[in-house]
ROLUMZA-997310 format. One record per residue: residue number from 1; x, y, z of N, C-alpha, C, O in turn. Coordinates in nm, 2 decimals. Layout:
! residues N
site num NUM | neast X | nnorth Y | nup Z | caeast X | canorth Y | caup Z | ceast X | cnorth Y | cup Z | oeast X | onorth Y | oup Z .
...
//
This chain:
! residues 107
site num 1 | neast 1.65 | nnorth -2.47 | nup -0.38 | caeast 1.52 | canorth -2.40 | caup -0.39 | ceast 1.42 | cnorth -2.49 | cup -0.32 | oeast 1.41 | onorth -2.61 | oup -0.35 .
site num 2 | neast 1.34 | nnorth -2.43 | nup -0.23 | caeast 1.24 | canorth -2.51 | caup -0.16 | ceast 1.13 | cnorth -2.56 | cup -0.26 | oeast 1.09 | onorth -2.49 | oup -0.35 .
site num 3 | neast 1.08 | nnorth -2.68 | nup -0.23 | caeast 0.98 | canorth -2.74 | caup -0.31 | ceast 0.84 | cnorth -2.69 | cup -0.25 | oeast 0.83 | onorth -2.66 | oup -0.13 .
site num 4 | neast 0.74 | nnorth -2.68 | nup -0.34 | caeast 0.61 | canorth -2.64 | caup -0.29 | ceast 0.53 | cnorth -2.76 | cup -0.27 | oeast 0.55 | onorth -2.87 | oup -0.33 .
site num 5 | neast 0.44 | nnorth -2.75 | nup -0.17 | caeast 0.35 | canorth -2.87 | caup -0.13 | ceast 0.24 | cnorth -2.89 | cup -0.24 | oeast 0.22 | onorth -2.81 | oup -0.33 .
site num 6 | neast 0.18 | nnorth -3.01 | nup -0.22 | caeast 0.07 | canorth -3.04 | caup -0.31 | ceast -0.05 | cnorth -2.94 | cup -0.30 | oeast -0.11 | onorth -2.91 | oup -0.40 .
site num 7 | neast -0.07 | nnorth -2.89 | nup -0.18 | caeast -0.17 | canorth -2.80 | caup -0.15 | ceast -0.14 | cnorth -2.67 | cup -0.22 | oeast -0.23 | onorth -2.60 | oup -0.28 .
site num 8 | neast -0.02 | nnorth -2.62 | nup -0.21 | caeast 0.02 | canorth -2.50 | caup -0.28 | ceast 0.01 | cnorth -2.51 | cup -0.43 | oeast -0.03 | onorth -2.42 | oup -0.50 .
site num 9 | neast 0.05 | nnorth -2.63 | nup -0.49 | caeast 0.03 | canorth -2.65 | caup -0.63 | ceast -0.12 | cnorth -2.65 | cup -0.67 | oeast -0.15 | onorth -2.59 | oup -0.77 .
site num 10 | neast -0.20 | nnorth -2.71 | nup -0.59 | caeast -0.35 | canorth -2.70 | caup -0.62 | ceast -0.40 | cnorth -2.56 | cup -0.61 | oeast -0.48 | onorth -2.52 | oup -0.70 .
site num 11 | neast -0.36 | nnorth -2.48 | nup -0.52 | caeast -0.40 | canorth -2.34 | caup -0.51 | ceast -0.35 | cnorth -2.26 | cup -0.63 | oeast -0.43 | onorth -2.18 | oup -0.68 .
site num 12 | neast -0.23 | nnorth -2.29 | nup -0.67 | caeast -0.18 | canorth -2.22 | caup -0.79 | ceast -0.26 | cnorth -2.26 | cup -0.92 | oeast -0.29 | onorth -2.17 | oup -1.00 .
site num 13 | neast -0.29 | nnorth -2.38 | nup -0.93 | caeast -0.37 | canorth -2.43 | caup -1.04 | ceast -0.51 | cnorth -2.37 | cup -1.04 | oeast -0.56 | onorth -2.33 | oup -1.15 .
site num 14 | neast -0.57 | nnorth -2.36 | nup -0.93 | caeast -0.70 | canorth -2.30 | caup -0.91 | ceast -0.70 | cnorth -2.15 | cup -0.95 | oeast -0.79 | onorth -2.11 | oup -1.02 .
site num 15 | neast -0.60 | nnorth -2.08 | nup -0.90 | caeast -0.59 | canorth -1.94 | caup -0.92 | ceast -0.56 | cnorth -1.92 | cup -1.07 | oeast -0.63 | onorth -1.83 | oup -1.13 .
site num 16 | neast -0.48 | nnorth -2.00 | nup -1.13 | caeast -0.45 | canorth -1.98 | caup -1.28 | ceast -0.57 | cnorth -2.01 | cup -1.36 | oeast -0.60 | onorth -1.94 | oup -1.46 .
site num 17 | neast -0.65 | nnorth -2.11 | nup -1.32 | caeast -0.78 | canorth -2.14 | caup -1.40 | ceast -0.88 | cnorth -2.02 | cup -1.38 | oeast -0.94 | onorth -1.99 | oup -1.48 .
site num 18 | neast -0.88 | nnorth -1.96 | nup -1.26 | caeast -0.97 | canorth -1.85 | caup -1.24 | ceast -0.93 | cnorth -1.73 | cup -1.33 | oeast -1.01 | onorth -1.66 | oup -1.39 .
site num 19 | neast -0.80 | nnorth -1.70 | nup -1.33 | caeast -0.75 | canorth -1.59 | caup -1.41 | ceast -0.77 | cnorth -1.62 | cup -1.56 | oeast -0.81 | onorth -1.52 | oup -1.63 .
site num 20 | neast -0.75 | nnorth -1.74 | nup -1.61 | caeast -0.78 | canorth -1.77 | caup -1.75 | ceast -0.92 | cnorth -1.75 | cup -1.78 | oeast -0.96 | onorth -1.70 | oup -1.89 .
site num 21 | neast -1.01 | nnorth -1.79 | nup -1.69 | caeast -1.15 | canorth -1.77 | caup -1.71 | ceast -1.19 | cnorth -1.62 | cup -1.72 | oeast -1.27 | onorth -1.58 | oup -1.81 .
site num 22 | neast -1.13 | nnorth -1.54 | nup -1.63 | caeast -1.15 | canorth -1.39 | caup -1.64 | ceast -1.10 | cnorth -1.33 | cup -1.77 | oeast -1.16 | onorth -1.25 | oup -1.83 .
site num 23 | neast -0.99 | nnorth -1.38 | nup -1.82 | caeast -0.93 | canorth -1.33 | caup -1.94 | ceast -1.02 | cnorth -1.37 | cup -2.06 | oeast -1.04 | onorth -1.29 | oup -2.15 .
site num 24 | neast -1.07 | nnorth -1.49 | nup -2.06 | caeast -1.16 | canorth -1.53 | caup -2.17 | ceast -1.29 | cnorth -1.45 | cup -2.17 | oeast -1.35 | onorth -1.43 | oup -2.27 .
site num 25 | neast -1.34 | nnorth -1.42 | nup -2.05 | caeast -1.47 | canorth -1.34 | caup -2.04 | ceast -1.46 | cnorth -1.20 | cup -2.09 | oeast -1.55 | onorth -1.15 | oup -2.15 .
site num 26 | neast -1.34 | nnorth -1.13 | nup -2.05 | caeast -1.33 | canorth -0.99 | caup -2.09 | ceast -1.18 | cnorth -0.96 | cup -2.11 | oeast -1.11 | onorth -0.90 | oup -2.03 .
site num 27 | neast -1.13 | nnorth -1.00 | nup -2.23 | caeast -0.99 | canorth -0.98 | caup -2.26 | ceast -0.94 | cnorth -0.83 | cup -2.27 | oeast -0.83 | onorth -0.80 | oup -2.24 .
site num 28 | neast -1.04 | nnorth -0.74 | nup -2.30 | caeast -1.00 | canorth -0.60 | caup -2.32 | ceast -0.97 | cnorth -0.54 | cup -2.18 | oeast -0.87 | onorth -0.46 | oup -2.17 .
site num 29 | neast -1.05 | nnorth -0.57 | nup -2.08 | caeast -1.03 | canorth -0.51 | caup -1.95 | ceast -0.96 | cnorth -0.60 | cup -1.85 | oeast -0.96 | onorth -0.57 | oup -1.73 .
site num 30 | neast -0.90 | nnorth -0.70 | nup -1.89 | caeast -0.84 | canorth -0.80 | caup -1.80 | ceast -0.74 | cnorth -0.74 | cup -1.71 | oeast -0.74 | onorth -0.75 | oup -1.59 .
site num 31 | neast -0.64 | nnorth -0.67 | nup -1.77 | caeast -0.53 | canorth -0.61 | caup -1.70 | ceast -0.57 | cnorth -0.50 | cup -1.61 | oeast -0.51 | onorth -0.48 | oup -1.50 .
site num 32 | neast -0.67 | nnorth -0.43 | nup -1.65 | caeast -0.71 | canorth -0.31 | caup -1.57 | ceast -0.77 | cnorth -0.35 | cup -1.43 | oeast -0.79 | onorth -0.27 | oup -1.34 .
site num 33 | neast -0.80 | nnorth -0.48 | nup -1.41 | caeast -0.86 | canorth -0.53 | caup -1.29 | ceast -0.76 | cnorth -0.56 | cup -1.18 | oeast -0.79 | onorth -0.59 | oup -1.07 .
site num 34 | neast -0.63 | nnorth -0.56 | nup -1.22 | caeast -0.52 | canorth -0.60 | caup -1.12 | ceast -0.47 | cnorth -0.48 | cup -1.04 | oeast -0.46 | onorth -0.37 | oup -1.10 .
site num 35 | neast -0.44 | nnorth -0.50 | nup -0.92 | caeast -0.38 | canorth -0.40 | caup -0.83 | ceast -0.25 | cnorth -0.46 | cup -0.78 | oeast -0.24 | onorth -0.57 | oup -0.74 .
site num 36 | neast -0.15 | nnorth -0.38 | nup -0.79 | caeast -0.01 | canorth -0.42 | caup -0.76 | ceast 0.03 | cnorth -0.34 | cup -0.63 | oeast -0.01 | onorth -0.22 | oup -0.61 .
site num 37 | neast 0.12 | nnorth -0.40 | nup -0.55 | caeast 0.16 | canorth -0.33 | caup -0.43 | ceast 0.31 | cnorth -0.34 | cup -0.42 | oeast 0.37 | onorth -0.43 | oup -0.46 .
site num 38 | neast 0.37 | nnorth -0.23 | nup -0.36 | caeast 0.51 | canorth -0.23 | caup -0.33 | ceast 0.53 | cnorth -0.15 | cup -0.20 | oeast 0.44 | onorth -0.06 | oup -0.17 .
site num 39 | neast 0.63 | nnorth -0.18 | nup -0.13 | caeast 0.66 | canorth -0.10 | caup -0.01 | ceast 0.80 | cnorth -0.07 | cup 0.01 | oeast 0.89 | onorth -0.14 | oup -0.05 .
site num 40 | neast 0.83 | nnorth 0.04 | nup 0.08 | caeast 0.97 | canorth 0.08 | caup 0.10 | ceast 0.98 | cnorth 0.16 | cup 0.23 | oeast 0.88 | onorth 0.21 | oup 0.28 .
site num 41 | neast 1.10 | nnorth 0.17 | nup 0.28 | caeast 1.12 | canorth 0.25 | caup 0.40 | ceast 1.17 | cnorth 0.39 | cup 0.35 | oeast 1.26 | onorth 0.40 | oup 0.27 .
site num 42 | neast 1.11 | nnorth 0.49 | nup 0.40 | caeast 1.15 | canorth 0.63 | caup 0.37 | ceast 1.21 | cnorth 0.69 | cup 0.50 | oeast 1.14 | onorth 0.69 | oup 0.60 .
site num 43 | neast 1.32 | nnorth 0.75 | nup 0.48 | caeast 1.38 | canorth 0.83 | caup 0.59 | ceast 1.33 | cnorth 0.97 | cup 0.58 | oeast 1.32 | onorth 1.02 | oup 0.47 .
site num 44 | neast 1.30 | nnorth 1.03 | nup 0.70 | caeast 1.25 | canorth 1.17 | caup 0.69 | ceast 1.30 | cnorth 1.24 | cup 0.82 | oeast 1.33 | onorth 1.18 | oup 0.92 .
site num 45 | neast 1.29 | nnorth 1.37 | nup 0.80 | caeast 1.31 | canorth 1.46 | caup 0.92 | ceast 1.24 | cnorth 1.59 | cup 0.89 | oeast 1.20 | onorth 1.62 | oup 0.78 .
site num 46 | neast 1.21 | nnorth 1.66 | nup 1.00 | caeast 1.15 | canorth 1.79 | caup 0.99 | ceast 1.25 | cnorth 1.90 | cup 1.02 | oeast 1.29 | onorth 1.92 | oup 1.13 .
site num 47 | neast 1.29 | nnorth 1.97 | nup 0.91 | caeast 1.40 | canorth 2.07 | caup 0.93 | ceast 1.34 | cnorth 2.19 | cup 1.00 | oeast 1.22 | onorth 2.22 | oup 0.99 .
site num 48 | neast 1.43 | nnorth 2.26 | nup 1.07 | caeast 1.40 | canorth 2.38 | caup 1.14 | ceast 1.39 | cnorth 2.49 | cup 1.04 | oeast 1.47 | onorth 2.51 | oup 0.96 .
site num 49 | neast 1.28 | nnorth 2.57 | nup 1.05 | caeast 1.27 | canorth 2.69 | caup 0.96 | ceast 1.36 | cnorth 2.80 | cup 1.00 | oeast 1.42 | onorth 2.80 | oup 1.12 .
site num 50 | neast 1.38 | nnorth 2.90 | nup 0.92 | caeast 1.47 | canorth 3.01 | caup 0.95 | ceast 1.41 | cnorth 3.09 | cup 1.07 | oeast 1.49 | onorth 3.13 | oup 1.16 .
site num 51 | neast 1.28 | nnorth 3.10 | nup 1.07 | caeast 1.22 | canorth 3.18 | caup 1.19 | ceast 1.25 | cnorth 3.10 | cup 1.32 | oeast 1.27 | onorth 3.16 | oup 1.42 .
site num 52 | neast 1.24 | nnorth 2.97 | nup 1.31 | caeast 1.26 | canorth 2.89 | caup 1.44 | ceast 1.40 | cnorth 2.90 | cup 1.48 | oeast 1.43 | onorth 2.89 | oup 1.60 .
site num 53 | neast 1.49 | nnorth 2.91 | nup 1.39 | caeast 1.64 | canorth 2.91 | caup 1.42 | ceast 1.69 | cnorth 3.05 | cup 1.47 | oeast 1.80 | onorth 3.05 | oup 1.52 .
site num 54 | neast 1.61 | nnorth 3.15 | nup 1.44 | caeast 1.66 | canorth 3.29 | caup 1.48 | ceast 1.64 | cnorth 3.30 | cup 1.63 | oeast 1.54 | onorth 3.26 | oup 1.69 .
site num 55 | neast 1.74 | nnorth 3.36 | nup 1.70 | caeast 1.74 | canorth 3.38 | caup 1.84 | ceast 1.75 | cnorth 3.53 | cup 1.87 | oeast 1.84 | onorth 3.59 | oup 1.80 .
site num 56 | neast 1.68 | nnorth 3.58 | nup 1.96 | caeast 1.70 | canorth 3.72 | caup 2.00 | ceast 1.83 | cnorth 3.74 | cup 2.07 | oeast 1.86 | onorth 3.66 | oup 2.16 .
site num 57 | neast 1.90 | nnorth 3.84 | nup 2.04 | caeast 2.03 | canorth 3.87 | caup 2.10 | ceast 2.06 | cnorth 4.01 | cup 2.10 | oeast 2.00 | onorth 4.09 | oup 2.03 .
site num 58 | neast 2.15 | nnorth 4.05 | nup 2.19 | caeast 2.19 | canorth 4.19 | caup 2.20 | ceast 2.28 | cnorth 4.22 | cup 2.08 | oeast 2.35 | onorth 4.14 | oup 2.04 .
site num 59 | neast 2.28 | nnorth 4.35 | nup 2.04 | caeast 2.36 | canorth 4.39 | caup 1.93 | ceast 2.51 | cnorth 4.36 | cup 1.94 | oeast 2.57 | onorth 4.32 | oup 1.85 .
site num 60 | neast 2.56 | nnorth 4.37 | nup 2.06 | caeast 2.70 | canorth 4.34 | caup 2.09 | ceast 2.73 | cnorth 4.20 | cup 2.12 | oeast 2.85 | onorth 4.16 | oup 2.14 .
site num 61 | neast 2.63 | nnorth 4.11 | nup 2.13 | caeast 2.65 | canorth 3.97 | caup 2.16 | ceast 2.70 | cnorth 3.90 | cup 2.04 | oeast 2.67 | onorth 3.93 | oup 1.93 .
site num 62 | neast 2.78 | nnorth 3.80 | nup 2.06 | caeast 2.83 | canorth 3.71 | caup 1.95 | ceast 2.71 | cnorth 3.64 | cup 1.89 | oeast 2.61 | onorth 3.61 | oup 1.96 .
site num 63 | neast 2.72 | nnorth 3.60 | nup 1.77 | caeast 2.61 | canorth 3.52 | caup 1.71 | ceast 2.59 | cnorth 3.39 | cup 1.78 | oeast 2.69 | onorth 3.33 | oup 1.83 .
site num 64 | neast 2.47 | nnorth 3.34 | nup 1.78 | caeast 2.45 | canorth 3.21 | caup 1.85 | ceast 2.51 | cnorth 3.10 | cup 1.77 | oeast 2.53 | onorth 3.10 | oup 1.65 .
site num 65 | neast 2.56 | nnorth 3.00 | nup 1.85 | caeast 2.63 | canorth 2.89 | caup 1.79 | ceast 2.52 | cnorth 2.80 | cup 1.72 | oeast 2.42 | onorth 2.77 | oup 1.78 .
site num 66 | neast 2.55 | nnorth 2.76 | nup 1.60 | caeast 2.46 | canorth 2.67 | caup 1.53 | ceast 2.51 | cnorth 2.53 | cup 1.54 | oeast 2.63 | onorth 2.50 | oup 1.52 .
site num 67 | neast 2.43 | nnorth 2.43 | nup 1.57 | caeast 2.46 | canorth 2.29 | caup 1.57 | ceast 2.45 | cnorth 2.24 | cup 1.43 | oeast 2.37 | onorth 2.29 | oup 1.35 .
site num 68 | neast 2.53 | nnorth 2.14 | nup 1.40 | caeast 2.53 | canorth 2.08 | caup 1.27 | ceast 2.40 | cnorth 2.01 | cup 1.25 | oeast 2.34 | onorth 1.95 | oup 1.34 .
site num 69 | neast 2.34 | nnorth 2.03 | nup 1.13 | caeast 2.21 | canorth 1.97 | caup 1.10 | ceast 2.23 | cnorth 1.83 | cup 1.07 | oeast 2.31 | onorth 1.79 | oup 0.98 .
site num 70 | neast 2.16 | nnorth 1.74 | nup 1.14 | caeast 2.17 | canorth 1.60 | caup 1.12 | ceast 2.04 | cnorth 1.54 | cup 1.09 | oeast 1.94 | onorth 1.57 | oup 1.16 .
site num 71 | neast 2.03 | nnorth 1.47 | nup 0.98 | caeast 1.91 | canorth 1.40 | caup 0.94 | ceast 1.87 | cnorth 1.30 | cup 1.05 | oeast 1.95 | onorth 1.22 | oup 1.09 .
site num 72 | neast 1.75 | nnorth 1.31 | nup 1.10 | caeast 1.71 | canorth 1.21 | caup 1.20 | ceast 1.70 | cnorth 1.07 | cup 1.15 | oeast 1.69 | onorth 1.05 | oup 1.03 .
site num 73 | neast 1.71 | nnorth 0.98 | nup 1.24 | caeast 1.71 | canorth 0.84 | caup 1.20 | ceast 1.56 | cnorth 0.78 | cup 1.18 | oeast 1.54 | onorth 0.66 | oup 1.17 .
site num 74 | neast 1.47 | nnorth 0.87 | nup 1.19 | caeast 1.33 | canorth 0.83 | caup 1.18 | ceast 1.30 | cnorth 0.78 | cup 1.04 | oeast 1.35 | onorth 0.83 | oup 0.94 .
site num 75 | neast 1.22 | nnorth 0.67 | nup 1.03 | caeast 1.18 | canorth 0.62 | caup 0.90 | ceast 1.04 | cnorth 0.57 | cup 0.91 | oeast 1.00 | onorth 0.53 | oup 1.02 .
site num 76 | neast 0.98 | nnorth 0.56 | nup 0.80 | caeast 0.84 | canorth 0.51 | caup 0.80 | ceast 0.82 | cnorth 0.42 | cup 0.68 | oeast 0.88 | onorth 0.44 | oup 0.57 .
site num 77 | neast 0.75 | nnorth 0.31 | nup 0.70 | caeast 0.72 | canorth 0.22 | caup 0.59 | ceast 0.61 | cnorth 0.27 | cup 0.51 | oeast 0.50 | onorth 0.29 | oup 0.56 .
site num 78 | neast 0.63 | nnorth 0.29 | nup 0.38 | caeast 0.53 | canorth 0.34 | caup 0.29 | ceast 0.49 | cnorth 0.23 | cup 0.20 | oeast 0.57 | onorth 0.16 | oup 0.14 .
site num 79 | neast 0.36 | nnorth 0.21 | nup 0.18 | caeast 0.30 | canorth 0.11 | caup 0.09 | ceast 0.22 | cnorth 0.19 | cup -0.02 | oeast 0.14 | onorth 0.27 | oup 0.01 .
site num 80 | neast 0.25 | nnorth 0.15 | nup -0.14 | caeast 0.18 | canorth 0.21 | caup -0.25 | ceast 0.11 | cnorth 0.10 | cup -0.33 | oeast 0.17 | onorth 0.00 | oup -0.37 .
site num 81 | neast -0.02 | nnorth 0.12 | nup -0.36 | caeast -0.10 | canorth 0.03 | caup -0.44 | ceast -0.14 | cnorth 0.10 | cup -0.57 | oeast -0.18 | onorth 0.22 | oup -0.56 .
site num 82 | neast -0.12 | nnorth 0.04 | nup -0.68 | caeast -0.16 | canorth 0.10 | caup -0.81 | ceast -0.22 | cnorth 0.00 | cup -0.90 | oeast -0.20 | onorth -0.12 | oup -0.89 .
site num 83 | neast -0.30 | nnorth 0.05 | nup -1.00 | caeast -0.35 | canorth -0.04 | caup -1.10 | ceast -0.31 | cnorth 0.02 | cup -1.24 | oeast -0.23 | onorth 0.11 | oup -1.25 .
site num 84 | neast -0.38 | nnorth -0.02 | nup -1.35 | caeast -0.35 | canorth 0.03 | caup -1.48 | ceast -0.37 | cnorth 0.17 | cup -1.50 | oeast -0.31 | onorth 0.24 | oup -1.59 .
site num 85 | neast -0.46 | nnorth 0.23 | nup -1.42 | caeast -0.49 | canorth 0.37 | caup -1.43 | ceast -0.41 | cnorth 0.47 | cup -1.35 | oeast -0.40 | onorth 0.59 | oup -1.37 .
site num 86 | neast -0.34 | nnorth 0.41 | nup -1.25 | caeast -0.25 | canorth 0.49 | caup -1.16 | ceast -0.26 | cnorth 0.45 | cup -1.02 | oeast -0.30 | onorth 0.34 | oup -0.99 .
site num 87 | neast -0.21 | nnorth 0.54 | nup -0.93 | caeast -0.21 | canorth 0.51 | caup -0.79 | ceast -0.35 | cnorth 0.50 | cup -0.73 | oeast -0.43 | onorth 0.59 | oup -0.75 .
site num 88 | neast -0.37 | nnorth 0.39 | nup -0.65 | caeast -0.50 | canorth 0.37 | caup -0.59 | ceast -0.49 | cnorth 0.42 | cup -0.44 | oeast -0.58 | onorth 0.48 | oup -0.39 .
site num 89 | neast -0.37 | nnorth 0.39 | nup -0.38 | caeast -0.36 | canorth 0.42 | caup -0.24 | ceast -0.21 | cnorth 0.43 | cup -0.20 | oeast -0.13 | onorth 0.36 | oup -0.24 .
site num 90 | neast -0.18 | nnorth 0.53 | nup -0.11 | caeast -0.05 | canorth 0.54 | caup -0.05 | ceast -0.08 | cnorth 0.54 | cup 0.10 | oeast -0.16 | onorth 0.61 | oup 0.15 .
site num 91 | neast -0.01 | nnorth 0.45 | nup 0.17 | caeast -0.03 | canorth 0.44 | caup 0.31 | ceast 0.10 | cnorth 0.44 | cup 0.39 | oeast 0.20 | onorth 0.38 | oup 0.34 .
site num 92 | neast 0.10 | nnorth 0.50 | nup 0.51 | caeast 0.22 | canorth 0.50 | caup 0.59 | ceast 0.19 | cnorth 0.42 | cup 0.71 | oeast 0.09 | onorth 0.44 | oup 0.79 .
site num 93 | neast 0.27 | nnorth 0.32 | nup 0.74 | caeast 0.25 | canorth 0.23 | caup 0.85 | ceast 0.28 | cnorth 0.30 | cup 0.98 | oeast 0.38 | onorth 0.37 | oup 1.00 .
site num 94 | neast 0.19 | nnorth 0.29 | nup 1.08 | caeast 0.21 | canorth 0.35 | caup 1.21 | ceast 0.32 | cnorth 0.29 | cup 1.28 | oeast 0.34 | onorth 0.17 | oup 1.27 .
site num 95 | neast 0.40 | nnorth 0.36 | nup 1.35 | caeast 0.51 | canorth 0.31 | caup 1.42 | ceast 0.47 | cnorth 0.20 | cup 1.52 | oeast 0.38 | onorth 0.22 | oup 1.60 .
site num 96 | neast 0.53 | nnorth 0.09 | nup 1.51 | caeast 0.50 | canorth -0.02 | caup 1.60 | ceast 0.39 | cnorth -0.12 | cup 1.55 | oeast 0.37 | onorth -0.22 | oup 1.62 .
site num 97 | neast 0.33 | nnorth -0.08 | nup 1.44 | caeast 0.22 | canorth -0.17 | caup 1.39 | ceast 0.28 | cnorth -0.27 | cup 1.29 | oeast 0.36 | onorth -0.23 | oup 1.21 .
site num 98 | neast 0.24 | nnorth -0.39 | nup 1.30 | caeast 0.28 | canorth -0.49 | caup 1.20 | ceast 0.17 | cnorth -0.59 | cup 1.17 | oeast 0.15 | onorth -0.62 | oup 1.06 .
site num 99 | neast 0.11 | nnorth -0.65 | nup 1.28 | caeast 0.02 | canorth -0.76 | caup 1.26 | ceast -0.10 | cnorth -0.72 | cup 1.19 | oeast -0.17 | onorth -0.62 | oup 1.22 .
site num 100 | neast -0.14 | nnorth -0.80 | nup 1.09 | caeast -0.26 | canorth -0.78 | caup 1.01 | ceast -0.27 | cnorth -0.65 | cup 0.93 | oeast -0.37 | onorth -0.60 | oup 0.90 .
site num 101 | neast -0.15 | nnorth -0.60 | nup 0.90 | caeast -0.14 | canorth -0.47 | caup 0.83 | ceast -0.21 | cnorth -0.48 | cup 0.70 | oeast -0.30 | onorth -0.39 | oup 0.67 .
site num 102 | neast -0.19 | nnorth -0.57 | nup 0.61 | caeast -0.25 | canorth -0.57 | caup 0.48 | ceast -0.40 | cnorth -0.60 | cup 0.49 | oeast -0.48 | onorth -0.55 | oup 0.41 .
site num 103 | neast -0.44 | nnorth -0.69 | nup 0.58 | caeast -0.58 | canorth -0.72 | caup 0.60 | ceast -0.66 | cnorth -0.59 | cup 0.64 | oeast -0.76 | onorth -0.57 | oup 0.58 .
site num 104 | neast -0.60 | nnorth -0.51 | nup 0.73 | caeast -0.67 | canorth -0.39 | caup 0.77 | ceast -0.66 | cnorth -0.28 | cup 0.65 | oeast -0.75 | onorth -0.20 | oup 0.64 .
site num 105 | neast -0.55 | nnorth -0.28 | nup 0.58 | caeast -0.53 | canorth -0.18 | caup 0.47 | ceast -0.63 | cnorth -0.20 | cup 0.36 | oeast -0.69 | onorth -0.11 | oup 0.31 .
site num 106 | neast -0.66 | nnorth -0.33 | nup 0.33 | caeast -0.75 | canorth -0.36 | caup 0.22 | ceast -0.89 | cnorth -0.37 | cup 0.25 | oeast -0.98 | onorth -0.39 | oup 0.17 .
site num 107 | neast -0.92 | nnorth -0.37 | nup 0.38 | caeast -1.06 | canorth -0.39 | caup 0.42 | ceast -1.14 | cnorth -0.26 | cup 0.42 | oeast -1.26 | onorth -0.25 | oup 0.45 .
//
């Protein structure tokens, strides 16, 4: 297990002291002030509608051949932020975007 640096320890102590101070100031609403985040990859595809799949044909023509429906390999990173009251934000990462994502999301 990696060891944390003295700077990281000091940051954690400072954050803990701040949180303890907030708890002492307002214990009833303490938890409601937190926002939690989680992200996941969602696979998706846009199925063809019945109307889109219908082809005009002559009465004596054989029915058109149907290709097997394959779920596309497209996926999107979905980020959900929520607090004690419920969902605050749902965001879908644009394809190819990565740098500064959370900074831009929360600003």
